[in-house]
N, C-alpha and C positions, 0 to 999 in steps of 0.2 A: 685276458680271456673275455670270454662274451660278457654283456652287460644282462644275459638273463639269470634273474634271481627267481627262482623258482619257488612261489608261494606256497605251492602244496605241498614241498618238500619236508618230511618232518624233523623236527628238531630232538626226537627222541634220543634215550641213549645218555642220559643228562649223567650216569652214572659211568662207572667203566664198564668194558666188554665182560659177558658172564658166560656159563659154558654152554647155552644155547647159542649165542654168538660164534664161541668155537667150534663147536659142532656143524655151522653152516657153512663155515669158512674149509674145516677139513674136507666136508662133503665137496665144496668146489674145486679143492686142491685134487680129490678123487679124480672128478669129471677129467681133470687137464690131462690125465695118466692114460686114458682112451687114443687107442692108437692113431685113428685118423687126427685126434685133436691135435695129440702131440706132433704129427708131420705139419699139419697146418700152421703150428705155432712156429716151427722151425721156418717154414717157408717166410713167416711173415718177419721172425725176426733177424732174417739174412737180408731183407728187402731193405732199400736203402733210397728213397724218393727222393728226387732232386729237386722236382717241382710240381707244382699242382698237375700237370699232364700226365705224371708217373701214378699220381692216385687215382685221377681221372680214367686212366686206363684199368686199373686194378679195380675198381669199382663197375666197369662194365662186365655184362655178363657174359660176352665172349671171351675174355681174359684168361688165362690157362689156371690161373690163379687165386680166380674171384672167389670161388665157393671157399677157400682158406680163408680167405679176408671176410667173407661175410660170417664164415664160421667164427671167428677168433672174435673179430670186434661184436658181434652180438652175446657171444658168453661172457665177452668183460663188461658189455653194456647192461648185461643182464646182472652180473654181480654186485658193479659199482650202483646198479640200480635198487638193490636189496639195504644198501647202506642209504641210499637217498630218499628210500622211503619208509626208513627207520626198523627194517627188516635184522639187521644187523648193525652191530657199533662200526659207524664212518671211519675210525683212526684203526679199528684192527683190520678191516677192509682193505685200508690203505696199505697198511705196515706188511699185509699179505701178498696183495695183488699189486707189486712194482711191476710187473711185464704188461700189467696193461695199461698203466702211466708210462712207461716205456714206450709200446705202440702210440699211445695217444701223444707223444712227444713229436713222433715221427710225423704225424698228421695235423701238429698244433700251428705251424706256421703257415698254413694252407687252410685251416678250419672256416675263416669265415667265406672262402669263396666255394669250398666244399658245399656248406651249407645253402649257400645261394645257387648253386648250378646241378647238385645232386642231389642232395637231401637235408632241408631245412633243420629236422630235428636230430640231425647224426651227432653223437658221441655227448648227448647232454648231461648223461648218467656219469661220466668219467671227469665232465668238465666240472659238473659240480661236485664229486669228491676233492679233486684237485683245488678248487676254492674254497672249501669247507672244513678240510684236514690239514694240520701240519705236517703230517708225512707223507702226503701227495704232493703238499707245494712245495716242501722241499725236492722230493724227488724229481718233480717236473723242471723246475729251475735247475737243477744237476743238469739232468737229460739234455735240456734244452742248450744250456752254456757248454757241453760236451760236444754236439752237433754243430754248434756254430765253430769250435775249434777244430773240428776233424775236415 
């Protein structure tokens, strides 16, 4: 993973998650159910990049599924950003947003090139959650291993 250790990321939530954390995560879940978001998520779940070129094509505004890509990746980046900045417990978001980690696993093998050629700050929040929570570390390792075996 990236060597970028964001010094501004809050370490908050030294205690376990509370009611406010649960309310945020439940609101995030509710937002995922919106019809366009649901269709966009389905599109990306079925998407199987085989190379950086596949990701670069999807990131092009002219691609048929670019709007879905932007909607879903920005949604999960915002959700993981809440954890990175201490607004919600990181382990809770990692446990309840496994789909975001799964999508990140599709991009992860090409992340350095994506940042170099497309967006230098892309996917920093999900990366932070994957580096700083046990739940996301384990999920990412599982998804990466599974993709290597398929």
